[in-house]
C-alpha positions as CSV (number, residue, x, y, z in Angstrom):
1,M,74.3,131.2,151.8
2,D,74.4,129.5,148.4
3,A,77.4,127.3,149.4
4,A,80.1,127.0,152.0
5,V,82.7,127.7,149.3
6,I,82.5,129.3,145.8
7,V,85.3,128.3,143.4
8,V,85.8,130.3,140.3
9,G,87.4,128.4,137.4
10,A,86.8,124.8,136.3
11,G,90.4,124.1,135.2
12,P,92.6,121.5,136.8
13,A,93.2,123.5,140.0
14,G,89.5,124.4,140.4
15,M,88.2,120.9,139.9
16,M,90.9,119.4,142.1
17,L,89.9,121.9,144.8
18,A,86.2,121.1,144.4
19,G,86.8,117.4,144.8
20,E,88.9,118.0,147.9
21,L,86.2,120.2,149.4
22,R,83.5,117.6,148.8
23,L,85.7,114.9,150.4
24,A,85.8,117.2,153.4
25,G,82.0,117.3,153.4
26,V,81.7,120.9,152.3
27,D,79.1,122.2,149.7
28,V,80.9,123.8,146.8
29,V,79.7,125.7,143.7
30,V,82.1,126.0,140.8
31,L,81.6,128.9,138.4
32,E,83.1,128.7,134.9
33,K,82.8,131.4,132.3
34,L,83.1,128.9,129.3
35,A,79.9,127.1,128.4
36,H,81.9,124.0,127.4
37,R,85.4,122.7,127.8
38,T,87.5,123.8,124.8
39,G,89.3,120.4,124.4
40,E,92.5,122.4,124.0
41,S,95.6,121.2,126.0
42,R,98.3,123.6,126.9
43,G,99.8,121.1,129.3
44,L,100.8,117.5,128.6
45,G,101.3,114.8,131.2
46,F,101.8,115.4,134.9
47,T,104.7,115.2,137.4
48,A,105.5,112.3,139.7
49,R,104.0,114.3,142.7
50,T,100.8,114.9,140.9
51,L,100.6,111.3,139.9
52,E,101.0,110.4,143.6
53,S,98.3,112.9,144.6
54,F,95.9,111.4,142.0
55,D,96.7,107.9,143.3
56,Q,96.0,109.1,146.9
57,R,92.5,110.0,145.8
58,G,91.8,106.9,143.6
59,I,91.7,109.0,140.5
60,L,94.4,107.3,138.5
61,D,92.3,104.4,137.3
62,A,90.0,106.8,135.4
63,F,92.9,107.7,133.1
64,G,93.3,104.1,131.9
65,E,96.8,103.0,130.9
66,I,99.3,105.8,131.4
67,E,102.7,105.9,129.9
68,T,105.3,106.9,132.4
69,G,109.0,107.6,132.1
70,T,112.0,109.2,133.8
71,A,113.3,111.2,130.8
72,G,113.2,114.9,131.7
73,H,115.1,118.2,131.1
74,F,116.1,121.5,132.7
75,G,116.1,124.4,130.3
76,G,116.4,122.0,127.4
77,L,119.3,120.1,128.9
78,P,118.6,116.3,129.4
79,V,118.1,115.1,133.0
80,D,117.4,111.5,133.9
81,F,114.8,111.7,136.7
82,G,115.5,108.1,137.4
83,V,118.3,109.4,139.6
84,L,115.6,110.0,142.2
85,G,115.2,106.3,142.7
86,G,112.1,104.3,143.5
87,D,109.1,104.7,141.3
88,C,109.3,108.4,140.8
89,R,108.1,108.5,137.3
90,A,106.1,111.2,135.5
91,A,103.0,110.6,133.3
92,K,103.7,111.3,129.6
93,S,101.5,112.7,126.9
94,V,98.3,112.9,128.9
95,P,96.5,115.9,127.3
96,Q,95.4,118.6,129.8
97,S,91.9,118.3,128.4
98,A,91.8,114.7,129.6
99,T,93.1,115.6,133.0
100,E,90.4,118.3,133.2
101,A,87.7,115.9,132.1
102,R,88.7,113.2,134.6
103,L,88.9,115.7,137.5
104,E,85.5,117.1,136.6
105,E,84.0,113.6,136.5
106,W,85.5,112.9,139.9
107,A,84.4,116.2,141.5
108,T,80.9,116.1,140.2
109,G,80.6,112.4,141.2
110,L,81.4,113.6,144.8
111,G,78.6,116.2,144.5
112,A,80.3,119.4,143.3
113,D,77.9,121.8,141.6
114,V,79.6,123.0,138.4
115,R,77.9,125.9,136.7
116,R,79.2,126.5,133.2
117,G,78.5,129.7,131.3
118,H,78.7,131.7,134.5
119,E,81.0,134.8,134.4
120,V,82.1,136.6,137.6
121,L,81.5,140.3,137.3
122,S,82.5,141.6,140.8
123,V,83.5,140.4,144.3
124,H,82.8,141.9,147.7
125,D,84.1,140.6,151.0
126,D,82.3,142.2,153.9
127,G,84.3,140.3,156.5
128,T,81.6,137.7,157.3
129,R,80.8,136.5,153.8
130,V,81.7,137.1,150.1
131,E,79.2,138.3,147.6
132,V,79.9,137.4,143.9
133,A,78.0,139.1,141.1
134,V,77.5,136.7,138.2
135,R,76.2,136.8,134.7
136,G,74.8,133.4,133.7
137,P,72.4,131.9,131.2
138,Q,69.5,133.3,133.1
139,G,70.9,136.8,133.5
140,K,72.7,138.6,136.3
141,H,72.4,137.5,139.9
142,V,74.4,137.4,143.2
143,L,75.8,134.4,145.0
144,R,76.9,134.4,148.6
145,A,79.3,132.2,150.5
146,P,81.6,132.3,153.5
147,W,84.6,131.6,151.3
148,L,85.7,132.3,147.7
149,V,88.6,130.8,145.9
150,G,89.9,132.2,142.5
151,C,91.2,129.4,140.3
152,D,90.4,131.4,137.2
153,G,93.8,131.6,135.5
154,G,96.5,134.1,134.7
155,R,94.1,136.9,134.0
156,S,92.0,136.2,137.1
157,T,88.9,138.3,137.6
158,V,88.9,137.3,141.3
159,R,92.4,138.4,141.8
160,K,91.8,141.8,140.3
161,A,88.4,142.3,142.0
162,A,89.6,141.4,145.4
163,G,92.6,143.7,145.1
164,F,95.5,141.3,145.3
165,D,99.0,142.7,144.5
166,F,100.5,140.8,141.5
167,P,104.1,142.0,141.2
168,G,106.7,140.6,138.8
169,T,108.2,141.0,135.3
170,A,106.2,141.6,132.1
171,A,106.6,139.4,129.1
172,T,109.6,140.2,126.9
173,T,108.7,138.0,124.0
174,E,105.9,136.0,122.3
175,M,106.0,132.3,121.5
176,F,103.7,130.0,119.6
177,L,102.2,126.7,120.4
178,A,100.2,124.6,117.8
179,D,98.8,121.1,117.4
180,I,99.0,120.2,113.8
181,K,98.3,117.2,111.5
182,G,99.6,116.1,108.1
183,V,103.3,116.6,108.8
184,D,106.2,114.4,109.5
185,L,108.7,116.2,111.8
186,T,111.7,115.0,113.6
187,P,110.9,114.8,117.3
188,R,112.5,117.4,119.5
189,M,111.0,116.4,122.8
190,I,113.1,118.7,125.0
191,G,113.6,121.4,122.4
192,E,116.4,122.3,120.0
193,T,118.3,125.6,120.3
194,L,118.8,127.2,116.9
195,P,120.6,130.4,115.8
196,G,117.3,132.3,115.7
197,G,115.5,130.8,118.7
198,M,114.2,127.4,119.9
199,V,111.7,124.8,118.6
200,M,110.1,121.8,120.2
201,V,108.3,118.9,118.5
202,G,106.4,116.1,120.2
203,P,104.0,113.4,118.9
204,L,100.4,113.3,120.4
205,P,97.8,110.6,120.0
206,G,95.7,110.5,116.9
207,G,98.4,111.5,114.4
208,T,98.7,115.0,115.9
209,T,102.0,116.7,116.4
210,R,102.7,119.5,118.9
211,I,105.1,122.2,118.0
212,V,106.4,125.1,120.0
213,V,108.1,128.0,118.2
214,C,110.2,130.6,120.1
215,E,111.7,133.1,117.7
216,R,114.2,135.3,119.5
217,G,113.3,139.0,119.2
218,T,109.5,138.5,118.7
219,P,107.9,141.3,120.8
220,P,105.0,140.4,123.1
221,R,101.5,141.2,121.9
222,R,98.2,141.3,123.8
223,R,96.0,139.4,121.4
224,E,92.2,139.2,121.4
225,A,92.2,136.1,119.3
226,P,94.7,133.2,118.6
227,P,97.4,133.9,116.0
228,A,96.9,132.7,112.5
229,F,98.6,129.4,111.6
230,E,100.4,131.3,108.8
231,E,102.3,133.3,111.4
232,V,103.4,130.1,113.1
233,A,104.4,128.4,109.9
234,A,106.4,131.4,108.8
235,A,108.3,131.6,112.1
236,W,108.9,127.8,111.9
237,Q,110.4,128.1,108.5
238,R,112.6,131.1,109.5
239,L,114.1,129.0,112.3
240,T,114.3,125.5,110.8
241,G,114.1,126.0,107.1
242,E,111.2,123.5,107.0
243,D,107.9,124.3,105.3
244,I,104.9,123.2,107.4
245,S,102.4,125.6,105.7
246,H,100.5,122.6,104.3
247,A,99.8,121.2,107.7
248,E,96.3,121.2,109.2
249,P,96.1,123.2,112.4
250,V,94.0,121.6,115.1
251,W,94.5,124.6,117.4
252,V,97.0,127.5,117.7
253,S,97.9,129.6,120.7
254,S,100.5,132.1,121.9
255,F,102.2,132.7,125.2
256,G,104.9,134.8,126.8
257,D,107.5,134.7,129.6
258,A,105.9,137.0,132.1
259,A,106.7,136.0,135.7
260,R,104.4,137.3,138.5
261,Q,103.2,136.1,141.9
262,V,100.7,137.5,144.3
263,T,102.1,138.8,147.5
264,E,99.5,136.9,149.5
265,Y,97.5,133.8,148.7
266,R,94.7,134.9,151.1
267,R,93.0,138.2,151.6
268,G,90.3,137.9,154.2
269,R,87.8,135.4,152.9
270,V,89.2,135.3,149.4
271,L,92.0,132.9,148.4
272,L,93.8,132.2,145.1
273,A,95.3,129.0,143.6
274,G,97.0,128.0,140.4
275,D,97.7,130.5,137.6
276,A,95.5,133.1,139.4
277,A,98.3,133.2,142.0
278,H,101.4,132.7,139.8
279,I,102.3,132.9,136.1
280,H,105.5,132.0,134.5
281,L,107.2,130.6,131.4
282,P,105.8,127.0,130.9
283,A,109.1,125.3,131.3
284,G,109.1,121.7,132.4
285,G,105.3,121.4,132.5
286,Q,105.2,122.7,136.0
287,G,102.3,125.2,135.8
288,M,99.3,122.9,135.9
289,N,101.0,120.6,138.4
290,T,101.7,123.4,140.8
291,G,98.1,124.6,140.6
292,I,96.9,121.1,141.4
293,Q,99.2,120.9,144.4
294,D,98.0,124.3,145.5
295,A,94.5,122.8,145.5
296,V,95.5,119.7,147.4
297,N,97.2,121.8,150.1
298,L,94.2,124.2,150.4
299,G,91.3,121.8,150.0
300,W,91.5,119.9,153.3
301,K,92.3,123.1,155.3
302,L,89.5,125.1,153.8
303,G,87.2,122.1,154.3
304,A,88.1,121.9,158.0
305,V,87.6,125.6,158.5
306,A,84.3,125.8,156.5
307,G,83.1,122.7,158.3
308,G,83.7,124.2,161.7
309,R,86.4,121.7,162.7
310,A,89.3,124.1,162.6
311,A,90.0,127.8,163.3
312,P,90.5,130.2,160.3
313,D,94.1,130.6,161.2
314,L,94.8,127.2,159.7
315,L,94.3,128.9,156.3
316,D,97.4,131.0,157.1
317,T,99.5,127.9,156.6
318,Y,98.3,127.8,153.0
319,H,100.1,131.0,152.2
320,G,103.0,130.0,154.4
321,E,103.5,126.7,152.6
322,R,102.6,127.4,149.0
323,H,103.9,130.9,148.5
324,P,107.5,129.8,148.9
325,V,106.8,127.0,146.4
326,G,105.4,129.5,143.9
327,R,108.4,131.8,144.4
328,R,110.7,128.9,143.7
329,L,108.7,128.0,140.7
330,L,109.2,131.4,139.2
331,M,112.9,131.2,140.0
332,N,113.5,127.9,138.2
333,T,111.3,128.7,135.2
334,R,113.1,132.0,134.7
335,A,116.5,130.2,134.9
336,Q,115.2,127.6,132.4
337,G,114.1,130.4,130.1
338,L,117.6,131.8,130.0
339,L,119.0,128.4,129.0
340,F,116.2,127.8,126.5
341,L,115.7,131.1,124.8
342,S,119.0,133.0,124.9
343,G,121.5,133.2,122.1
344,A,125.1,132.1,121.7
345,E,126.2,134.3,124.5
346,V,124.6,131.8,127.0
347,Q,126.2,128.7,125.4
348,P,129.1,128.6,128.0
349,L,126.4,128.5,130.7
350,R,124.6,125.6,128.9
351,D,127.9,123.8,128.6
352,L,128.6,124.3,132.3
353,F,125.1,123.1,133.2
354,T,125.5,120.0,131.0
355,E,128.7,119.2,132.8
356,L,127.2,119.7,136.3
357,I,124.2,117.6,135.5
358,R,126.5,114.6,135.1
359,Y,126.9,114.7,138.9
360,D,124.1,112.6,140.5
361,E,123.6,115.1,143.3
362,V,123.0,118.0,140.9
363,A,120.7,115.9,138.7
364,R,118.8,114.8,141.8
365,H,118.4,118.4,142.9
366,L,117.1,119.6,139.6
367,A,114.8,116.6,139.0
368,A,113.3,116.9,142.5
369,M,112.7,120.7,141.9
370,V,110.9,120.2,138.6
371,S,108.9,117.1,139.7
372,G,107.6,118.7,143.0
373,L,109.2,116.1,145.2
374,E,111.7,118.4,146.9
375,I,109.0,120.1,149.0
376,R,109.4,120.2,152.7
377,Y,106.8,122.1,154.7
378,D,107.5,123.6,158.1
379,V,105.5,121.3,160.4
380,G,107.6,121.9,163.6
381,R,111.0,121.0,164.7
382,G,112.3,117.5,164.8
383,A,115.0,115.2,163.4
384,H,112.9,112.7,161.6
385,P,113.8,112.9,157.8
386,L,110.2,112.6,156.7
387,L,108.9,115.5,158.8
388,G,107.2,118.0,156.4
389,R,107.8,115.8,153.4
390,R,105.3,113.7,151.4
391,M,104.6,110.2,152.7
392,P,106.1,107.7,150.2
393,R,103.9,104.7,149.2
394,I,104.5,102.1,151.8
395,E,103.1,98.6,151.9
396,L,101.5,97.9,155.2
397,V,100.2,94.8,157.0
398,G,97.7,94.9,159.8
399,G,96.3,91.7,161.1
400,D,95.4,89.6,158.0
401,R,95.0,92.7,155.8
402,K,97.5,94.2,153.4
403,T,97.2,97.8,152.3
404,T,99.3,100.8,151.4
405,S,99.8,104.3,152.9
406,T,98.4,105.6,149.6
407,E,95.1,103.7,149.8
408,L,94.7,104.8,153.4
409,L,94.7,108.4,152.3
410,R,91.8,107.9,149.8
411,P,89.1,109.4,152.2
412,A,91.2,112.6,152.5
413,R,91.3,112.4,156.3
414,G,94.2,112.6,158.6
415,L,96.0,109.3,159.1
416,L,97.8,108.2,162.3
417,L,99.9,105.0,161.6
418,D,100.6,103.1,164.8
419,L,103.6,101.0,163.7
420,A,104.3,99.5,167.2
421,D,100.8,98.4,168.3
422,N,100.8,101.0,171.1
423,P,97.5,101.3,173.0
424,R,98.6,104.4,174.8
425,L,99.2,106.2,171.5
426,R,95.8,105.2,170.1
427,Q,94.2,106.4,173.4
428,R,95.8,109.8,173.2
429,A,94.6,110.3,169.6
430,A,91.1,108.9,170.2
431,A,89.5,112.3,170.7
432,W,90.3,113.1,167.0
433,S,88.9,109.9,165.6
434,D,86.1,111.8,163.9
435,R,88.7,113.4,161.5
436,V,91.8,111.2,161.8
437,D,91.9,107.5,160.9
438,I,94.0,105.5,163.5
439,V,95.5,102.4,161.9
440,T,97.7,99.8,163.5
441,A,100.0,98.2,161.0
442,E,103.6,97.3,160.2
443,P,105.6,98.2,157.1
444,H,105.8,95.1,155.0
445,G,109.3,93.6,154.8
446,L,110.9,95.6,157.6
447,P,112.3,94.1,160.8
448,P,110.3,95.4,163.8
449,H,111.8,98.9,164.6
450,G,115.1,97.5,163.4
451,L,117.1,100.8,162.8
452,P,117.3,104.2,164.4
453,P,115.6,106.9,162.3
454,H,118.9,108.3,161.1
455,A,120.4,105.0,160.0
456,A,118.9,105.0,156.5
457,S,118.1,108.2,154.7
458,P,115.1,107.9,152.5
459,Y,116.6,110.5,150.2
460,G,119.4,108.4,148.7
461,P,123.0,107.9,149.6
462,S,124.4,111.2,148.2
463,A,121.7,113.5,149.6
464,A,123.0,116.5,151.4
465,G,120.6,116.0,154.3
466,P,116.9,116.2,155.1
467,D,116.7,120.0,154.5
468,T,118.1,119.8,150.9
469,A,117.3,116.2,149.9
470,A,114.9,115.5,147.1
471,G,112.3,113.3,148.8
472,G,111.5,109.9,150.2
473,Y,112.2,107.5,147.4
474,A,113.3,104.4,149.3
475,G,109.8,103.0,150.2
476,S,109.6,101.3,153.6
477,A,113.2,102.2,154.4
478,A,111.9,105.7,155.2
479,L,110.2,104.2,158.3
480,H,113.2,102.4,159.8
481,G,113.0,102.8,163.5
482,T,109.8,104.7,163.4
483,T,107.0,103.8,165.8
484,A,104.3,106.2,164.7
485,V,103.5,108.7,161.9
486,L,100.8,111.3,161.6
487,V,100.0,112.1,158.0
488,R,97.9,115.1,156.8
489,P,95.2,114.6,154.2
490,D,97.4,116.0,151.5
491,G,99.9,113.3,152.2
492,Y,102.6,115.2,154.1
493,V,104.0,114.0,157.4
494,A,103.0,116.3,160.3
495,W,104.5,114.3,163.2
496,A,106.7,111.2,163.7
497,S,107.9,109.2,166.7
498,P,110.7,109.2,167.5
499,G,111.9,112.4,165.9
500,S,109.3,115.2,166.5
501,H,109.8,117.8,169.2
502,H,106.0,118.3,169.6
503,D,104.0,115.7,171.3
504,L,101.2,114.0,169.5
505,P,98.2,115.9,170.9
506,M,99.9,119.2,170.1
507,A,100.4,118.1,166.5
508,L,96.8,116.8,166.2
509,Q,95.4,120.1,167.5
510,R,97.6,122.2,165.3
511,W,96.5,120.5,162.1
512,F,93.1,119.1,162.9
513,G,91.6,121.5,165.5
514,R,90.4,121.0,169.0
515,P,88.7,117.7,169.6
């Protein structure tokens, strides 16, 4: 075997997955068709949940100073994400190229083998291993591994070669995106709906301006090369009346509104993540972030299976957890497309949404959906409000040491927080100590076990309940009355006491295998 896992695609999802696999102690080869990164950035910034995930792995410092904010939108209608409470802020104006570079530095620093200029030609899964035919700088050759993951984008070769079904709707229109210099345009950060379509304008570092041009009625085209800037400038002038033909184009691209999702995220020994598994209108900057979260969910599971610490059926939870997220992504981006791109006939709907967004509960619901903070995985029955949700950043004190729940997740291992100094609890978990860190600590600033777990909802005072709430934003209040919490390597709570119907050994075995 050439590696335990072969990952195809060195974009954000592929590099995040490679880093996660290396943290799990698994050898990984990343194959990338392009000889060099393009430096182009379709995506800008990242969501609050992705920011948290980067922080959990200690990656954030590599980005330097990051501008964050709570201003957002849904379908071009302003939404204040600050309604989520706490420090749920998104990173602004970080080019996707910078995100890719930082993730590649992180993954290769952990030992990932990234091979650029290597194009996948075919894939064969014989049930015991996967053979990948590759054309590289030295010619054609075959690589073999027990597992293969396609992170190779919307036109995924792996998806096609492995026979995944990819149903959905075809593109109905073509839109333009361009980074340009030498123009002074009025910012339209969340877009402006015009009689003929919609435009967006946002400033980028270095005197560059990003524009998006959506001219209603433009038919989709399958292009072999980027559109000429003259096309973009002409469409811009038709919509806005402004002449930008004198601008210097840095790069130009086109995209559509196709919405498709594979019916299964795993077929045998082949799995998909990111745009290889789902494509959609890039509304709200969710695409790259969803792909990164696919990788964070899959990485520790595939690492445990490939490393012999868990049975292959653990990988079934990848589809079970992420396919519904992808389906919801397609739903909300299609809804945003209707608000963004439709004509005057949809104005009553825009007006109604604008009115509804003034209600905090509606704004919270939409903000949590777009930011990735609404997710609740099925980890088993129980009443604790954090079950299946991401663990908020909690300050902890153990002995004379102060730390946070975020810092304790840096090794990408399971985490059992003993919040009541319970020797019996630690004894019951000791058999899993080779894959789960057992930490005795107390939440900083909380009275010892002061409130029952239902007394203070971590989702805010107007949340509809733990099944529909946005996420845990109240810091240590989320742990009122809690004596122990089991957190998965991806930062989601798998078990809590009191509040889980499963006992601790059952939860440990379900998520971390037999001791």
